[in-house]
C-alpha positions as CSV (number, residue, x, y, z in Angstrom):
1,M,30.8,-4.0,-31.3
2,T,32.4,-7.2,-30.1
3,D,35.6,-7.7,-28.0
4,K,36.7,-9.8,-25.1
5,N,35.1,-7.3,-22.6
6,H,31.9,-6.6,-24.5
7,S,30.1,-9.2,-26.5
8,I,26.5,-9.1,-27.7
9,D,24.7,-12.5,-27.7
10,R,21.3,-12.5,-29.4
11,R,20.8,-16.2,-28.8
12,N,18.1,-16.5,-31.4
13,F,15.7,-14.7,-29.1
14,I,13.7,-13.2,-32.0
15,T,13.0,-16.7,-33.4
16,S,12.3,-18.2,-30.0
17,T,9.9,-15.4,-29.0
18,G,7.8,-15.9,-32.0
19,K,7.6,-19.6,-31.2
20,V,6.7,-18.8,-27.6
21,L,3.8,-16.5,-28.5
22,A,2.5,-18.6,-31.3
23,G,3.2,-21.9,-29.6
24,S,1.1,-20.8,-26.6
25,M,-1.9,-21.3,-28.9
26,L,-0.7,-24.1,-31.2
27,T,1.8,-26.4,-29.5
28,T,0.5,-29.8,-28.2
29,T,3.3,-30.6,-25.8
30,A,2.2,-33.4,-23.5
31,M,1.6,-32.1,-20.1
32,G,-1.7,-32.2,-18.3
33,S,-3.6,-28.9,-17.7
34,F,-3.6,-27.6,-14.2
35,A,-7.2,-28.9,-13.7
36,G,-9.1,-30.0,-16.7
37,P,-12.3,-31.7,-17.7
38,S,-12.5,-35.1,-19.5
39,A,-10.9,-35.2,-22.9
40,G,-12.9,-33.6,-25.7
41,R,-15.0,-31.4,-23.4
42,K,-14.5,-27.6,-23.0
43,K,-13.5,-26.4,-19.6
44,R,-16.5,-25.0,-17.8
45,V,-15.4,-21.8,-16.1
46,A,-17.1,-19.3,-13.8
47,L,-15.8,-15.8,-13.3
48,V,-16.2,-14.1,-9.9
49,G,-15.4,-10.4,-10.0
50,T,-16.3,-8.3,-13.0
51,G,-14.0,-5.4,-12.6
52,I,-11.7,-4.3,-15.4
53,R,-9.2,-7.1,-14.9
54,G,-12.0,-9.7,-14.9
55,V,-13.9,-8.5,-17.9
56,R,-10.7,-8.0,-20.0
57,F,-8.1,-10.6,-19.3
58,W,-10.2,-13.3,-17.7
59,G,-13.2,-12.6,-19.8
60,R,-13.1,-11.1,-23.2
61,D,-9.6,-12.3,-24.0
62,L,-10.6,-15.9,-23.2
63,V,-13.7,-15.7,-25.3
64,Q,-11.8,-14.2,-28.3
65,N,-8.7,-16.5,-28.0
66,F,-9.7,-19.7,-26.2
67,S,-13.3,-20.3,-27.1
68,D,-12.4,-23.7,-28.5
69,S,-11.4,-24.9,-25.0
70,V,-13.3,-22.7,-22.6
71,E,-17.1,-22.3,-21.9
72,F,-18.4,-19.7,-19.5
73,V,-21.1,-21.1,-17.3
74,A,-21.5,-18.3,-14.8
75,L,-20.6,-14.7,-14.0
76,C,-20.7,-13.5,-10.4
77,D,-20.4,-10.0,-8.9
78,L,-22.0,-8.1,-6.0
79,N,-22.9,-5.3,-8.4
80,P,-25.9,-6.3,-10.7
81,G,-25.3,-3.4,-13.1
82,R,-21.7,-4.3,-13.6
83,L,-22.7,-7.9,-14.1
84,A,-25.1,-7.0,-16.9
85,F,-22.5,-4.9,-18.7
86,A,-19.8,-7.6,-18.2
87,K,-22.0,-10.2,-19.8
88,E,-22.4,-8.1,-22.9
89,Y,-18.8,-6.9,-23.0
90,I,-17.3,-10.3,-22.6
91,G,-19.7,-11.7,-25.1
92,V,-21.2,-14.7,-23.2
93,D,-24.7,-16.1,-22.7
94,C,-24.6,-17.6,-19.2
95,P,-26.4,-17.1,-15.9
96,T,-25.3,-14.3,-13.6
97,F,-25.2,-14.2,-9.8
98,T,-24.7,-11.6,-7.1
99,H,-23.4,-14.1,-4.5
100,I,-20.9,-17.0,-4.7
101,D,-23.2,-19.3,-2.6
102,Q,-26.0,-18.9,-5.2
103,M,-23.6,-19.6,-8.1
104,L,-22.1,-22.7,-6.5
105,A,-25.5,-24.1,-5.5
106,Q,-27.2,-23.6,-8.9
107,V,-24.5,-24.2,-11.5
108,E,-23.4,-27.8,-12.0
109,D,-20.1,-29.2,-13.1
110,I,-17.9,-26.1,-12.8
111,D,-14.4,-27.1,-13.7
112,L,-12.7,-23.8,-12.7
113,V,-13.6,-20.7,-10.7
114,M,-11.6,-17.6,-11.6
115,V,-11.2,-15.0,-8.8
116,T,-10.8,-11.4,-9.7
117,T,-12.6,-9.6,-6.8
118,D,-11.0,-7.2,-4.3
119,D,-8.1,-8.9,-2.6
120,A,-9.7,-9.2,0.8
121,S,-12.5,-11.3,-0.5
122,H,-10.4,-13.8,-2.4
123,D,-10.3,-16.2,0.6
124,E,-14.0,-16.6,0.8
125,I,-14.4,-17.5,-2.9
126,I,-11.3,-19.8,-2.9
127,I,-12.4,-21.7,0.2
128,K,-16.0,-22.1,-0.9
129,S,-15.0,-23.3,-4.3
130,L,-12.4,-25.7,-3.0
131,G,-15.0,-27.0,-0.6
132,K,-17.0,-28.1,-3.6
133,N,-13.9,-29.8,-5.0
134,I,-13.7,-27.2,-7.8
135,S,-10.3,-25.9,-8.9
136,V,-9.6,-22.2,-8.6
137,V,-7.3,-19.8,-10.4
138,T,-6.8,-16.6,-8.5
139,E,-5.4,-13.2,-9.2
140,K,-2.5,-12.1,-7.0
141,P,-2.3,-11.6,-4.1
142,M,-3.8,-14.9,-3.0
143,T,-5.1,-13.1,0.2
144,T,-4.4,-10.3,2.6
145,D,-3.3,-11.7,5.9
146,E,-1.8,-14.7,7.6
147,F,-5.1,-15.9,9.1
148,K,-6.8,-16.1,5.7
149,C,-3.7,-17.7,4.3
150,T,-3.9,-20.5,6.9
151,A,-7.6,-21.0,6.2
152,I,-6.9,-21.3,2.5
153,Q,-4.1,-23.8,3.3
154,E,-6.6,-26.0,5.2
155,A,-9.1,-25.8,2.3
156,V,-6.4,-26.8,-0.2
157,E,-5.3,-29.8,1.9
158,N,-8.9,-31.0,2.2
159,S,-10.0,-30.5,-1.4
160,K,-9.8,-32.6,-4.6
161,G,-9.6,-29.2,-6.4
162,E,-6.4,-27.4,-7.2
163,L,-5.4,-23.8,-6.4
164,I,-3.6,-22.1,-9.3
165,M,-1.8,-18.8,-8.8
166,A,-2.0,-16.4,-11.8
167,F,1.6,-15.2,-11.6
168,N,1.8,-14.0,-15.2
169,Y,5.1,-12.2,-14.7
170,R,6.8,-15.6,-14.6
171,Y,5.7,-16.3,-18.2
172,G,7.0,-13.0,-19.6
173,L,10.0,-13.1,-22.0
174,M,12.2,-10.8,-19.9
175,F,11.6,-12.7,-16.6
176,T,11.9,-16.1,-18.2
177,S,15.2,-15.1,-19.8
178,M,16.6,-14.0,-16.4
179,K,15.6,-17.3,-14.9
180,E,17.5,-19.1,-17.6
181,V,20.6,-17.0,-16.9
182,L,20.5,-17.8,-13.2
183,E,20.1,-21.5,-13.9
184,T,23.3,-21.5,-16.0
185,K,25.2,-20.5,-12.8
186,E,27.3,-18.1,-15.0
187,I,27.4,-15.7,-12.1
188,G,27.7,-18.5,-9.5
189,D,25.4,-18.9,-6.5
190,V,23.4,-15.8,-5.9
191,V,24.2,-14.1,-2.6
192,S,22.1,-10.9,-2.8
193,V,19.5,-9.1,-4.9
194,D,18.7,-5.5,-5.6
195,F,15.2,-4.9,-6.8
196,N,13.6,-1.5,-7.2
197,W,10.2,-0.9,-8.8
198,Y,8.9,2.5,-9.8
199,L,5.3,3.5,-10.4
200,N,4.9,6.8,-12.1
201,T,2.5,9.6,-11.1
202,Y,-0.2,8.2,-13.4
203,H,-0.2,4.5,-12.6
204,G,0.9,4.9,-9.0
205,A,-1.8,7.5,-8.3
206,S,-4.5,5.1,-9.8
207,Y,-4.1,2.8,-6.8
208,F,-4.9,5.5,-4.4
209,R,-8.2,6.4,-6.2
210,R,-9.4,2.8,-6.1
211,W,-10.3,0.4,-3.3
212,H,-6.5,-0.5,-3.2
213,G,-6.0,2.7,-1.1
214,L,-7.8,1.0,1.8
215,R,-5.8,-1.6,3.8
216,D,-8.9,-3.7,4.6
217,K,-9.6,-4.2,0.9
218,G,-6.1,-4.7,-0.6
219,G,-3.8,-5.3,2.3
220,T,-1.5,-2.4,1.2
221,L,0.5,-2.4,-2.0
222,L,3.0,-4.6,-0.3
223,L,0.5,-7.3,-1.1
224,H,-1.5,-6.1,-4.1
225,K,1.5,-4.9,-6.2
226,S,4.5,-6.4,-4.5
227,A,3.2,-9.9,-4.5
228,H,4.2,-10.1,-8.1
229,H,7.7,-9.1,-7.3
230,F,8.0,-11.2,-4.2
231,D,6.9,-14.2,-6.2
232,L,9.6,-13.5,-8.8
233,L,12.2,-13.4,-6.1
234,N,11.0,-16.7,-4.6
235,W,11.0,-18.3,-8.0
236,Y,14.4,-17.0,-9.0
237,L,16.1,-17.9,-5.7
238,E,14.3,-21.3,-5.3
239,S,14.3,-20.7,-1.6
240,D,11.8,-19.5,1.1
241,P,11.9,-16.3,3.0
242,V,12.7,-16.6,6.7
243,E,12.8,-13.0,8.0
244,V,11.6,-9.6,6.8
245,H,12.5,-6.1,8.0
246,A,10.7,-3.1,6.4
247,Y,10.1,0.6,6.5
248,G,7.2,2.5,5.0
249,D,5.0,5.5,5.3
250,L,2.2,7.6,3.7
251,E,3.8,10.9,2.9
252,H,2.4,12.0,-0.5
253,Y,-1.2,10.8,-1.1
254,G,-4.2,10.8,1.3
255,K,-4.2,13.4,4.1
256,N,-0.9,14.9,2.9
257,N,-2.6,17.6,0.9
258,A,-4.2,20.9,1.7
259,F,-7.4,20.3,-0.2
260,R,-9.6,17.3,-1.2
261,G,-12.9,16.7,-2.9
262,E,-15.4,13.8,-3.1
263,K,-14.3,12.6,-6.5
264,C,-12.6,13.8,-9.7
265,R,-15.9,14.4,-11.4
266,G,-17.1,17.9,-10.6
267,C,-14.3,18.6,-8.2
268,P,-13.8,22.3,-7.4
269,H,-10.1,21.7,-7.0
270,K,-9.5,20.4,-10.6
271,K,-7.2,23.3,-11.5
272,A,-5.2,23.1,-8.3
273,C,-4.9,19.3,-8.6
274,G,-3.4,19.7,-12.1
275,D,-2.1,16.6,-13.7
276,Y,-3.4,14.4,-10.8
277,H,-6.9,15.2,-11.9
278,W,-8.4,12.3,-13.9
279,D,-11.5,12.6,-16.1
280,I,-13.0,9.1,-16.0
281,T,-15.7,10.1,-18.5
282,Q,-13.0,10.1,-21.2
283,D,-12.6,6.4,-20.7
284,E,-15.5,4.6,-22.2
285,L,-14.9,1.2,-20.6
286,A,-14.4,2.7,-17.1
287,T,-17.5,4.8,-17.5
288,N,-19.7,1.8,-18.6
289,L,-18.2,-0.5,-16.0
290,Y,-18.0,1.8,-13.0
291,V,-19.7,5.3,-13.3
292,N,-22.9,3.9,-14.8
293,N,-23.2,1.3,-12.0
294,E,-21.9,3.1,-8.9
295,H,-25.5,3.7,-7.6
296,H,-25.8,-0.1,-7.0
297,D,-23.0,-0.4,-4.4
298,G,-21.5,3.1,-3.9
299,Y,-18.1,2.2,-5.3
300,I,-16.5,5.4,-6.8
301,R,-13.7,4.6,-9.3
302,D,-12.4,8.2,-9.6
303,N,-12.1,8.8,-5.9
304,C,-10.1,11.6,-4.5
305,L,-6.4,10.9,-4.2
306,W,-6.3,13.1,-1.1
307,R,-9.2,11.6,0.9
308,E,-8.3,11.1,4.6
309,E,-9.4,7.4,4.7
310,I,-6.4,6.2,2.7
311,D,-4.4,4.1,5.1
312,I,-1.8,2.3,3.0
313,F,1.9,3.2,2.4
314,D,3.1,5.2,-0.6
315,K,6.8,4.5,0.0
316,M,8.1,1.1,1.0
317,S,11.5,-0.5,1.5
318,V,11.9,-4.1,2.4
319,Q,14.9,-6.3,3.3
320,I,14.3,-10.1,3.1
321,R,16.6,-12.9,4.3
322,Y,16.1,-16.3,2.7
323,A,16.6,-19.8,4.1
324,N,19.6,-20.1,1.8
325,N,21.1,-16.9,3.3
326,V,20.4,-14.7,0.2
327,I,19.7,-11.1,1.2
328,V,17.2,-9.0,-0.9
329,N,16.9,-5.2,-0.9
330,Y,13.5,-4.3,-2.4
331,S,11.7,-1.0,-2.8
332,L,8.5,0.3,-4.2
333,T,7.9,3.9,-5.2
334,T,4.4,5.1,-6.1
335,Y,5.1,8.6,-7.4
336,S,8.1,8.3,-9.5
337,P,8.7,10.6,-12.6
338,F,9.0,7.4,-14.7
339,E,7.6,3.8,-14.7
340,G,9.9,0.9,-14.7
341,F,12.3,-1.3,-12.6
342,R,15.9,-2.3,-11.9
343,L,16.7,-5.9,-11.0
344,A,20.2,-7.2,-10.3
345,F,21.5,-10.5,-8.9
346,N,24.9,-10.5,-7.2
347,G,26.6,-13.9,-7.4
348,K,29.8,-15.4,-6.1
349,A,31.2,-15.2,-9.7
350,G,29.6,-12.1,-11.1
351,R,26.4,-10.0,-11.5
352,A,23.4,-10.1,-13.8
353,E,21.1,-7.2,-14.2
354,T,18.3,-5.7,-16.2
355,W,16.1,-2.7,-16.2
356,E,13.1,-1.2,-18.0
357,G,11.6,2.3,-18.4
358,I,14.6,4.3,-17.2
359,P,14.3,7.3,-19.5
360,W,18.0,8.2,-19.8
361,L,18.8,4.6,-20.5
362,E,16.1,4.2,-23.2
363,Q,17.3,7.5,-24.7
364,A,13.8,8.4,-25.6
365,A,11.2,10.9,-24.5
366,I,8.5,9.1,-22.7
367,D,4.9,10.1,-22.5
368,Q,4.1,9.0,-18.9
369,A,0.4,9.4,-19.3
370,S,0.4,7.0,-22.3
371,I,2.4,4.5,-20.3
372,Y,-0.3,4.3,-17.7
373,E,-2.9,3.8,-20.4
374,K,-0.8,1.0,-21.8
375,E,-0.5,-0.6,-18.4
376,M,-4.2,-0.6,-18.0
377,G,-4.4,-2.1,-21.5
378,L,-2.4,-5.1,-20.3
379,S,1.0,-3.8,-21.6
380,S,4.3,-3.4,-19.9
381,H,6.0,-0.3,-18.5
382,S,7.8,1.3,-21.5
383,A,6.7,3.6,-24.2
384,R,8.9,1.8,-26.8
385,D,7.2,-0.2,-29.5
386,E,10.3,-2.0,-30.8
387,G,14.0,-2.6,-30.2
388,V,15.7,-4.7,-27.6
389,Q,15.6,-5.3,-23.9
390,E,18.9,-6.4,-22.3
391,I,20.4,-8.5,-19.6
392,N,23.9,-7.5,-18.7
393,I,26.2,-10.1,-17.2
394,A,29.5,-9.1,-15.6
395,N,32.3,-11.5,-14.5
396,N,34.2,-10.7,-11.3
397,F,37.4,-10.4,-13.2
398,G,36.6,-7.9,-15.9
399,S,34.7,-9.5,-18.8
400,H,31.1,-8.7,-19.5
401,R,28.5,-9.4,-22.1
402,R,25.0,-8.3,-23.0
403,I,22.1,-10.5,-24.0
404,E,19.7,-8.8,-26.3
405,L,16.0,-9.8,-26.1
406,P,13.3,-8.8,-28.6
407,Y,11.3,-6.0,-27.0
408,V,7.9,-7.4,-26.0
409,R,5.7,-4.9,-24.3
410,R,2.1,-6.0,-24.3
411,A,0.4,-8.6,-22.2
412,H,2.9,-8.4,-19.4
413,W,6.1,-9.0,-21.4
414,G,4.1,-11.5,-23.6
415,G,3.3,-13.7,-20.6
416,D,-0.5,-13.5,-20.6
417,P,-1.3,-15.7,-23.6
418,I,1.4,-18.2,-22.4
419,L,-0.2,-18.4,-19.0
420,N,-3.7,-18.8,-20.5
421,A,-2.5,-21.6,-22.8
422,H,-1.0,-23.4,-19.8
423,V,-4.1,-23.0,-17.6
424,F,-6.8,-23.6,-20.2
425,K,-5.2,-25.9,-22.7
426,G,-2.6,-27.7,-20.7
427,I,0.2,-26.3,-23.0
428,P,3.3,-25.5,-21.0
429,P,5.7,-22.7,-22.0
430,E,8.1,-23.7,-24.8
431,R,10.8,-22.4,-22.5
432,N,9.6,-24.3,-19.4
433,V,11.5,-23.1,-16.3
434,G,8.9,-24.0,-13.6
435,Q,6.4,-21.2,-14.3
436,K,3.5,-23.2,-12.8
437,A,2.5,-21.6,-9.5
438,N,0.5,-23.3,-6.7
439,F,-0.8,-22.5,-3.2
440,R,2.6,-22.6,-1.6
441,D,3.9,-20.1,-4.2
442,G,1.0,-17.8,-3.5
443,A,1.4,-18.2,0.3
444,M,5.1,-17.3,0.3
445,A,4.5,-14.2,-1.8
446,V,1.7,-13.1,0.5
447,L,3.6,-13.8,3.7
448,I,6.5,-11.6,2.7
449,G,4.0,-8.7,2.2
450,V,2.3,-9.5,5.5
451,A,5.6,-9.6,7.3
452,A,6.7,-6.4,5.8
453,R,3.4,-4.7,6.7
454,K,3.7,-6.0,10.3
455,S,7.4,-4.9,10.5
456,I,6.4,-1.3,9.5
457,D,3.5,-1.2,11.9
458,E,5.5,-2.7,14.9
459,G,9.0,-1.4,14.1
460,R,10.7,-4.7,14.3
461,P,11.9,-7.6,12.0
462,V,9.3,-10.3,11.5
463,K,10.1,-14.0,11.1
464,I,7.9,-15.9,8.6
465,E,7.5,-18.7,11.1
466,E,5.4,-16.3,13.2
467,L,2.8,-16.3,10.5
468,T,2.5,-19.8,9.2
469,S,2.9,-23.5,9.8
470,L,4.7,-23.8,6.5
471,K,8.3,-24.7,7.1
472,P,10.8,-22.6,5.1
473,Q,12.9,-24.6,2.7
474,A,16.5,-23.6,1.9
475,R,16.1,-25.3,-1.5
476,R,12.5,-25.4,-2.7
477,I,11.1,-28.7,-3.8
478,K,9.8,-28.1,-7.4
479,A,6.3,-29.0,-8.1
């Protein structure tokens, strides 16, 4: 249907998407890699942290898809059993180490250290690697508090190495397309943003079983999960946050239950727990990686959701004021009936919005358990396998149109292979809208989360300048 108030614009997205995903492997656009070895030599990489994200995305995927440009020279993890399994699973023949100091002392000419440990230990690995002038690519969040952030800043300033943030959401088709819409100024200058993220009762619950449920390991989900979202906001708005006011609490998981066990395996409350009970033994990879090696370090992957030591928030609402006076209203829900998001930008001339995973909008029955499995398999948040995703743009005086995007679900909206091509081959995205993320990007995403956590704890708005020497920029200077 097409009329003056409703026009559909496909903008050749099906063709361009194919080029993006294929081009991430084949294009030879001239742009230096983030941090690369001399011409003709494979990048010598070391992986620190052999959990599921490490062995899959930063391990096996690289071996299978980038072996022409990447050579693994070391694996490192505190758990020797997990290390041994990771080496076989990834498919590499390289030395293994149980401490970062040993690895850095014994392995020569490392080009890049990849950090996929628990969030609270990122700083140690980043700082020690940069201290050897080795470049680092780190998973989000960069770190978990303002003091570690400052220490990393000093290491970056004193190193010849580079810190690369693995903000893969920036590379996804959906989010790249929204960035392009905002840059056209079709809705005018942005004045406010509405951003709501929903974790369903499978995916959301998984964080509370894992180390993420402990503040001293993950810094709360305002860092571990929301760092992705805060970075998107910073990237879209091209400005820095100046003040954060937040609310949050723990009202569902943890101590908020009448019963609890030690772990899901063998729990006497299995029937009472119902759909929250998770049988890890039905997951072969999780069993081999965690269950078979928990005797080495005591880490229980299928921990009880209701254990009293959980001390993070399960509901969060954050208001952010930016240096350019944009106001953001953000929320994260961890036990929603569905998995997805709503994202809308209000401009002086109109509004642009998109969404994913809202069942009545998708007009499809969604198997929520399967969505969680797809998320853990590096997919996105919807059960759909095909169709379109949309950005709706409305003008202040009545006209509106819809941009249809080919629906890309796996690998974080198709972003993972594009990020990897950028990092490991120096091939920028075909639709290059500033996806490259550095220390400052990582810091600003972290500092919003830290400020939000402090705001909840202390019951007051928190200014970013309280936490860092970095000066907020009303208009970010692009790298």
